[in-house]
N, C-alpha and C positions, 0 to 999 in steps of 0.2 A: 071102693077100691081106689078110685082116682084121688079122692080126698085124702085117704091114708097115705098113698104114695107121695102126694104133694106135701103132706105134713112131714113125712120122713125125710124127703129131700131138703125141705127148709131147715129141719133140725140138723141134718148133716152139714149143710152149708154154714149154719150158725156155729156148730162145734169146730168146724174147720177154720172159720174166721177167728174164733177165740184162740185156737191153738197157734195159728199164725201170729196173732197179736202178741201172745205170750212169748213165742220164740223171738220175735223182734225186740221185745223189751228185755228178756233175760239173757239172750245169747250175746256174749261179749264180742266187741269188734276186734279186728286184727290188731289195731293200735293198742287197745286195752290189754290184749293178751301179751303183746311185745313189752309193754310197760311193766306188766305184772311179772313176766319172766325175768326182766332185767332189774327189777326192784325200783322202778321209777314210780314215784307217787303221782297219782293223777292230779292234775291241776284242778284247783277248786274254782268253780265258776265265780266270776266277779260280777258284782252288781253294776248297775248302770253308772253309779257314782264313781266306782273304781275305774270303769272304762273311761269315764270322763276325765278322771285324774290321770289315768295312764295316757290318755290322749293329750292331756295338757302337758304331761311330763315328756312325752315323746315329740311333742311339737318343737320345731326348731325355735330357739329363742330369737325373739325379734332383735334385729340389730339396734343396739343402743348407740345413740350418738355419743361419741367420745366427749368426755367432759372438757369443756373449754379450759385451755391452759391458763393458769392464773397469770395475770399480767406481770411482766417482768418488773422486778423491783428496780427502781432507779439506783444505779450504782452510786454508792456514797463516795463523793469526791473528797479525797483527803485534802485538807488545806495545804496549799503550796508552802513548802518550807521557805522561809525568808532567805533569799540569797544574801551572802555577806556583801555588804556594801563596800565597794572599793573607794578608797580615798579619792576625792575629786582633785585631779591635778589640773590646775588652771592652765588653759592653753596659752602658749606664748603669744606675745604681741605680733600682729601681722607683719610688722616691719623687721622681725628677727631673721637672721640669715639662715636659721635652721629650717625654715619653711621655704626657702628659695627666694624670698623677697629681699629687699635691701635692708640691711641691719648693721648695727654698730656693736662691736665688742671692744672692751678695754681690758687690760691686764698688765701683768709684770712678767719679766723674764730676766734670767741671769745665769751665769755659768763661767766657764774658763776660756781663756784665749791661749793659743799656742802660736806665737807670732815670731816674725823675723823681718828683716829688711833686705833690699837689694838695690844695687845701682851699678852703672857701668864703671864708675871709678873703683868701687870695691872689687868688682870682678877682675879688673886689670891689675890691681895692686897685689893680688894674692892673699888678701885678708880673709880669714875664715869667719863666717857668721853662723852662729848656732841659735836656734829658737829657744825661748824661755816661756815659762808659764806666767800669764797675767789673769785678769778677771774682767767681767763686764756685768752690767745690770741696768735696768731702766724700764721705761713705760712703753707699752705696745698698744696700738689702736688698729683694729681691723674694720674696714668698710667694704660692704659688698654683700653678695649672696651666698648660696649654699656651695657653689662650685668655684666661682670667680670672685676674687676680692683683692683689695689693695691694702697693704699693711705698712704704714709709716711707724717709725720707732724713734725714740730719743734715748740713747744709752750713754752711760759713763763707762769708758773702756780704757783699760791699761794694756798697752802693748810693750813687750820687752824682748830684748835680744842681747847676744853676747858676741863680742869681737875679740879675736885672737890674732896677734901679729908679732913678728920678730923684729926687734930694733937693737942695733949695736950688740948683737949676740945675746940679748936678753928678751924674754917673752913678755909682751905687753898684753894684758887681758883687761877688757872693758865691758861693763854691763850698763845698759841704758834702759830705763823704764819711763815711758811717756804716758801721761794721763790726758785723755781727750774726750770731747763730746762728739759722739758719732751718731749720724742720722741716716739710717738706711731707709730706702723707699722700695718696697718689694711688690711685685705682682704675683699673686698666689693662686694656685689651682689645687683644689681639694678633690680627692677621689674617695668614693665609698658612700653608702647610705646609712650604715649603722652608727652606733655610738663611737666606733673606732674608724678614723679616717686617716688616709695618707695624703701628703701634700708635697708639692714642689714649689719653689719660688725663685724669682730672679729679679734683679733690678740694679740700682746704683746706690752709692753712699757718698756722704761727705763727712769729713772729720776735721775737727779743729783742736789743735794741741793747747792744753791749758798750763800744764806744768810737767816737771819730770826730775829725775835724779840720774846721775851717772856715777859709777864706781869704777875706779881704775886701779889696777895692781901692776906695778913695774918694779923690778929688782927687789921684790919682797915688800915693797911699800904700797899700801892701799890708801887711796884718796877718794872721798865721797864729795860730790859737787851737786848743788841744785841747778837745774837747767833753767835759764832765763831766756825767753824768746824775744828777739827784736823784730822789727818790721821786715828786716831782710831775711829772716829765718823761715824755714819751711814749717808753717803752722797749719796751713790749710791743705788738705789732701782729698782727692776724689778718686773713685774707681768703680769697679763692678763687684757685685756680690750675688751669690746664689746658694741655694741649699735645699734640703729636704728634711722631712720629719713625719711625725705621727701625732694625731690628736686623739686623746682618750676622753670619753664622756664621763663627767662627774656630776650627774644631775643636770642642772642648767649650765654649769661651768664646763670648761674643757682644759685638760692637762696637755701641755705642749712640750714635746721633746724634739729637739731640732739640732741639726749640724749645718754649719755654713762655712763658706770660704770667701774671704775678702781679698781682692786683687787690686792693689793701687795702680792707677794709670797716670796720675799727674799731681802736681802740687804747685804752690806759689813759692815765692822766695827769690831773691836776687842772687841766685847761684848758677854756675854753669850747668847746662842740661846734663852733662855726664856725671856731675856730682849729686844730682837730685836722688834722694832715696825714696823708695816706694815700699809700702807695707805689704806683707804676705801673712795672712792671719787665718788660722783654722779655729773655728769657734764652735763650742758645744754648749747648749743651754737647755734649761728647763723653765717652763713658764705656766701661767694660768690665765685663761681668757674667760671673761664673764660678759654675756650679752646685756646690753642696756635696754630698758623698757620692759613691759610686761609686769607680771606679779612676782 
C-alpha cells in the first residue's frame, strides 16, 4: 500500500513537471503575442560573431588625429618688373648759384629804350621834350648765390628824344639820337624756389657817349647832322638804376624778362650846371643767362 502510494505520487509529480515544462516552452510570451498581433517579425537570434560585429559597429569610433596640414607652398615671387630708368641728370657743379653757393652766370640781354632828357635850362625855356624809342643790347654777368647776387653789364645803348620850340613864329623840331656804352652795376635779390623766380635790383650806372645824330626841321627844311663830341661836351653821365623782372627756367639756362628805369644824376662837361642835361630812360629787355661750370 505504501509502495503503491509512493509510486503514484512520484508518477503524478513527474507528469506535473512535464506539463509545466511543456507549458513554459510552448506558451508564448506577452511580447511575442504583441509582436504577432501587430505583424512584427521576431528578431532572429544573432550569433556571437554578429554580436561582435554589432559591438564593433556600435562602438564609438576612435578619435582619429586630423591629418597634418600639408606645408604651405612657398609663394612664388613674381620677378620685379624693371622700373624704367630715368635719364641721369648730372648734378650741377657745387659752385652754381642754383644750389645756394657762389656761382657765375653769363648771358645776353637786349630790348627797347623809351628815353628822354631833362635840364633846368630846358624847363625854364618852355621847350617841349618828348621821348623816342631806341634800343640796347649787350653782355650780362651775374655773380653770387641763389638769393643775393651782383650783376654787372656792358651794354650798347641808344637814347633818343624830340625837342619842339617856337622861333620867330615858326616851329622848330629837333630829334637827337645818342649812342653810348652803358655799364650798370646792380645788386639783385631773387625770390622763389621753383624754376620761376621774381627779382628786384638796384644800383648805379655810368654811360659814355660814342656818337650820335641830330635832325632838325625848321620852316619846312630838314637838316641831318652827325654829332661830334669835344672834350668840353657832356660825354660821361652817371646816375641810379633799378628794376624788377622774372626768371624762367629753361633747363640749365634762365630766360630773363626785365623792366628798368635809368635816372641820370650828373655828367661831365664844361657847361653851366643849369644847362647840363640828364637822361631819363625806361628800358624793357629780354635776356638769357647760362651758369658756368658743371656738365
